[in-house]
Phi, psi and omega in degrees: 000133182248142176255129179244137176263145174219162183098182183268088183290330177295318178295318179298316180298315180297319180298320184277343184247348185258069174070033182302316183297321178292320180293320177295315180301315180295315181297318179293320178296318179296320178293323178297315178298314179302315181292319179297315179295321177301311183294318177300312180301315184285328174297313179297318178299319180296320178294315180299322181276353181067021179212067181298133181064017181085003181258112183297137175295152170295142180295149175285151174293150181301322179297325178290317178300316179297319182292316185265345178077020181205151178261008181275123177282148176066005178235104173239287182260346184092358182297312181297312181301315181287341181276347179291125188211180174227150177222119180274129180241175184296330184244015180162204181217152173250133175231125179150220182248118179289142178299337182280350179282128180232147176282162185302335178275002179094353179289139178293127177294329178296322177294318177298316178300320179296320177297318179293318182294317188249347183080169177193165175240129182246124174266101183288146179304334180286352182103347179289146176248121181253123180250119175256111181289156177297137173229073185297131180236340180269302187301313181300325179291317181294323177294315182300321186262009181305311182296323178293321178297314179299317180297322178298319177292319179300315179296322179298314178295318180298322181297330179275326187267356180256000000 
């Protein structure tokens, strides 16, 4: 039995020996930055449109609309919207609300975001029960753009290996 080689073996050898690991690392890092910026932009766009990832927010209660003077969920002072960020790390990226972000009253913006994302029930000392329904703004956006993120990584790898 004979083994025959075909194709451009010189090109394959050069590709595998001329800094492939550095080129792959750079391409993946660039795709990670691109994806993180995409997700931050689309999360903010979703909040502004009141339908992150195409999923409409639950309507605000009339008492809430009267108190804040607006029917837009998650937009009061802009603190939450402006706190949505990305952080590139050596092994990936973080997209969302950093624990170090705080509201002017000292409340963690990440905690406020968690309440908005998942909802909560508050038993007020007066006996009133306040129900905040979930208004997810992170997860629906990440689900919607999952295929685009994967494609960005695929293109990054292909650019190095072709």
